[in-house]
NUMARSE-150659 format. One record per residue (C-alpha): residue number from 1; x, y, z; residue in one letter. Coordinates in pm, 1 decimal. Example, Ala and Ser with C-alpha at 12.3 -4.5 7.8 and 13.67 -1.06 7.14 Angstrom:
REC,num,X,Y,Z,residuo
REC,1,1230.0,-450.0,780.0,A .
REC,2,1367.0,-106.0,714.0,S .
END
This chain:
REC,num,X,Y,Z,residuo
REC,1,-1934.3,-951.3,2509.2,X .
REC,2,-1654.9,-1205.1,2555.9,X .
REC,3,-1683.8,-1357.7,2203.4,X .
REC,4,-1663.8,-1006.1,2055.1,X .
REC,5,-1348.7,-934.2,2254.8,X .
REC,6,-1194.0,-1263.0,2141.7,X .
REC,7,-1281.1,-1184.8,1780.2,X .
REC,8,-1122.5,-840.4,1807.5,X .
REC,9,-804.6,-994.1,1953.2,X .
REC,10,-790.9,-1245.7,1669.7,X .
REC,11,-835.7,-972.2,1409.2,X .
REC,12,-555.6,-766.1,1567.8,X .
REC,13,-324.6,-1069.1,1573.0,X .
REC,14,-391.9,-1153.6,1206.5,X .
REC,15,-344.6,-790.5,1106.8,X .
REC,16,-7.8,-788.2,1282.5,X .
REC,17,99.3,-1099.1,1088.2,X .
REC,18,2.1,-934.6,758.2,X .
REC,19,185.1,-612.7,843.6,X .
REC,20,513.1,-788.1,910.1,X .
REC,21,518.6,-918.8,552.4,X .
REC,22,472.8,-576.9,388.7,X .
REC,23,775.4,-421.9,221.4,X .
REC,24,919.8,-136.7,429.8,X .
REC,25,1084.0,174.6,285.6,X .
REC,26,1367.9,346.2,468.4,X .
REC,27,1238.7,686.0,581.6,X .
REC,28,1478.6,979.9,579.2,X .
REC,29,1227.7,1269.5,575.8,X .
REC,30,919.6,1208.6,791.0,X .
REC,31,728.3,1518.9,684.3,X .
REC,32,774.2,1434.0,315.8,X .
REC,33,652.4,1082.3,393.1,X .
REC,34,341.5,1219.6,567.8,X .
REC,35,273.1,1454.3,274.7,X .
REC,36,287.1,1165.3,29.1,X .
REC,37,-0.7,978.4,197.8,X .
REC,38,-346.5,1016.0,41.2,X .
REC,39,-680.1,860.1,143.6,X .
REC,40,-663.2,486.4,79.1,X .
REC,41,-281.4,475.6,85.4,X .
REC,42,-90.0,230.4,303.7,X .
REC,43,283.0,285.3,351.5,X .
REC,44,533.1,104.8,573.2,X .
REC,45,845.3,287.8,686.7,X .
REC,46,1158.5,144.8,844.5,X .
REC,47,1370.9,334.4,1096.5,X .
REC,48,1716.0,268.2,1237.8,X .
REC,49,1593.2,191.7,1590.1,X .
REC,50,1311.1,230.4,1840.6,X .
REC,51,1416.8,577.3,1955.0,X .
REC,52,1355.3,707.3,1603.7,X .
REC,53,989.8,597.1,1636.4,X .
REC,54,922.8,788.5,1954.9,X .
REC,55,864.4,1134.0,1808.0,X .
REC,56,656.3,1020.7,1510.8,X .
REC,57,327.1,1030.7,1700.8,X .
REC,58,383.8,1395.9,1795.1,X .
REC,59,482.2,1493.0,1441.0,X .
REC,60,187.6,1301.4,1296.8,X .
REC,61,-58.7,1464.7,1538.9,X .
REC,62,65.8,1807.7,1430.9,X .
REC,63,41.7,1707.9,1064.5,X .
REC,64,-316.3,1577.4,1104.6,X .
REC,65,-423.3,1897.2,1282.7,X .
REC,66,-274.4,2130.4,1022.6,X .
REC,67,-165.4,2011.6,678.7,X .
REC,68,-383.3,1701.1,690.5,X .
REC,69,-696.5,1912.0,739.7,X .
REC,70,-593.4,2138.7,452.8,X .
REC,71,-551.7,1852.2,206.5,X .
REC,72,-842.6,1641.4,341.7,X .
REC,73,-652.8,1344.3,479.7,X .
REC,74,-618.2,1193.6,825.9,X .
REC,75,-326.5,956.7,878.8,X .
REC,76,-341.4,664.4,1119.9,X .
REC,77,-24.4,493.2,1241.3,X .
REC,78,37.6,135.3,1347.1,X .
REC,79,368.6,80.7,1525.0,X .
REC,80,575.5,-235.4,1492.5,X .
REC,81,829.0,-156.5,1762.5,X .
REC,82,1009.4,-491.1,1740.9,X .
REC,83,1085.2,-421.7,1374.3,X .
REC,84,1142.2,-43.6,1414.5,X .
REC,85,866.2,12.5,1158.7,X .
REC,86,554.5,226.0,1130.0,X .
REC,87,262.9,168.3,893.5,X .
REC,88,71.0,478.2,788.2,X .
REC,89,-284.5,457.4,656.8,X .
REC,90,-460.7,754.7,500.4,X .
REC,91,-836.6,807.8,529.3,X .
REC,92,-1063.4,1095.4,433.3,X .
REC,93,-1176.6,1346.3,693.7,X .
REC,94,-1530.8,1213.8,649.5,X .
REC,95,-1411.0,862.5,731.2,X .
REC,96,-1230.6,996.3,1037.5,X .
REC,97,-1546.1,1169.4,1155.7,X .
REC,98,-1738.4,843.7,1118.7,X .
REC,99,-1466.5,656.4,1314.3,X .
REC,100,-1512.2,896.7,1604.2,X .
REC,101,-1891.8,873.2,1598.2,X .
REC,102,-1947.6,501.9,1527.1,X .
REC,103,-1769.0,249.4,1753.2,X .
REC,104,-1829.2,-28.5,1498.8,X .
REC,105,-1644.7,169.3,1230.0,X .
REC,106,-1343.6,277.0,1436.2,X .
REC,107,-1111.6,1.2,1310.6,X .
REC,108,-1208.7,10.2,942.4,X .
REC,109,-877.2,174.6,850.8,X .
REC,110,-697.5,-141.5,963.7,X .
REC,111,-868.9,-334.1,684.1,X .
REC,112,-673.8,-125.5,434.1,X .
REC,113,-355.5,-284.2,571.6,X .
REC,114,-495.7,-632.1,507.9,X .
REC,115,-610.9,-528.8,159.9,X .
REC,116,-261.0,-400.1,79.5,X .
REC,117,-105.4,-726.9,190.9,X .
REC,118,-344.4,-928.7,-26.8,X .
REC,119,-252.8,-740.0,-346.7,X .
END
């Protein structure tokens, strides 16, 4: 169990390093940004300060429960609070269902961030 935990910590640390190097876009309209995300997309948004990040999780939860279901996308968010950035990753609803059912699959969406950085 301990080696698995150490491996997961290492993966999270490396993912964080990759994410910091991604180009961030200044976000002025959050809902439009959410609507632009499709399965397989990775997008990094920059905000003026930490307080601007605080309501994103609520808005994103509402989007995933309504519009996201309609268009067949679930959006994950990774927060980089020190940089006032958020990275959004879109997955299909089928992928989301598998994440909830299979503990070994739950972090697969994070690999899309690494793939984006390696392009």
